[in-house]
N, C-alpha and C positions, 0 to 999 in steps of 0.2 A: 788338793785340786784332783787327783785322780779318783779319790774316793767319792768326791761329788759327783764325778761322770758315772761312775759305776752304781752309786745309790740313786741317781737320778736328780739331785739338787743341782743348782746352777750356781755357778761362783757370783759373788755379788757385783763384780765390774759387768757381767752381762746383763743383770738386773737394772742396773744404772744406764746401761746403753740402750736398753729397751725403753726405759722411762723417759730418756731423752728423745728417743725417736717418737715415742707417743705424745709427748709434749710439744715437740716441732710440728706433727701432724695436727694437733690441737690449735696451735698458733697459726698455721697456714689456713686451716679451714675457717678460724674467726676471721683472720684478714680477708679471705676470699668473700666471706659473706657479707662483711662491711663494705668491701669494694662493690660488690653485687648490688647491695642496698643503696650506696652512692650513685651508681650508674642508673638504678631504677628512677631514684629521685631527680636525676639530671634530665632523663626523658619525661618525668612528670612535669618539670619547669617547663619544657616546650609545650606541654598539652594544656598547662593550667591557664585559662582565660580570665579568671578572677585575679585582678591585680594585687589585692592583698595577700591572697593566698600564694601567689606566684612569687612576690618578695618574700614571703615567709620560707618558701622552700630554698630561694636564692641566698638568704642569709644562712640557713642551715648546711648548704652543700658547698659554697664558694667562700674562699678568704676574701678578706676586704680588698685585698691588692690584685685580684684575680684578673685573668686576661683570656679572651676567646679569639680565635682566628680560624678563617676558612677562605676559601677563595674569593667569597663574595661579601664577606662581613667581618667586622673587627669591633671588639668592645673591651673597655678597661674599667674595672671595679665592678661592684654589685649593681650600681645605678645603670652603668653602661650596658651591662648584660641584660638587665630587666627591660631596657629601652630596645636592645636589639630583638629580643624575643617577641616584644609587644608589635615591633615592625613587621616581622615574619608572619606573625598571627594576622595581621591587618591585612597583608599582602594575599595570604592564602587561607582565608576563613574556612573552618570546617576540616582542615587537614589535621591528621593527628601523626604524631612519631611513634614508633615502636622499635625496641630492641630486637634485632635478628641474629645475633650471634651470642656464644659465650663471652663474657669478659675475661680477658688475658691480663694477668698481673704479674709484674717482677719488680721488686725494690719499691719504688715510688712512682711508677708508671703504670699505666693501663691503657687498654685499647679494646674498641668494640665497633661492631657494625649496626647501623640503624637504617630505617626507612622512613618516609612520610608520604602520605596521601590521603585521599578521602577513603573512609571504611568501605570496603567492598569495591573500590575502584582501583584504577592502575596507579602504580607508585608514582609520586611527583620526582622524588629524589632518593639515593641511596648513598650513604657515606660511610667512613671509617674515621673515627675520632681517636686521638692518642691525647691522654692527660698526664699531667704531673700532679701528685697528690701531696700535701702538706697535712701531716696529722691524719684527720678523716675529712678533708675538704679540699675541694678542687683548687689547684694554684694556676693552672693553665690548661687550657683546651685547644688542639689544633685539629681541624677537620679537613678532610678530603672527600670529594664527591667521586663516586664510582659511576654513577647514572643520574642525569639530570634530564627530567621531561617537563621543564617548567615554560608555561606559555610565556611568550615575550613580554606582553602587557603587565604581567604581575611580576616580573623580575625584580628582586630586593638588591640595591647596591649598597655599599658601605657608606 
């Protein structure tokens, strides 16, 4: 061991430790990339007005038994989630969702902040969503509103 230090070679155990760190960093980077993609697709779901394409996104990102909850809406399963999104789009035509934060991930949980509004106009709402992920799909989503500027006539109820 002393001769390895003197001649500049590293002990095998240090190489193994570095390899594990490198592998761990790669795994974390891959998981973060997958979760960012999942959230990007989730935002795309809210913006997709073509019913067939929206259902395709829903099938891709939600488990069959998924659930969604926020202070105004609830949905169970893929069909319920599709109906909920369609209802919001009908109430607020021309509004677009966008991700406005990084995606935070730990274990099977993630959180992120979004906004919705008409392009170039004031925001209608801003919220913070928390999700439970199973595999690479959403099992549940719970949303909280930080800002709501919704006109009373267009309010969407559960």
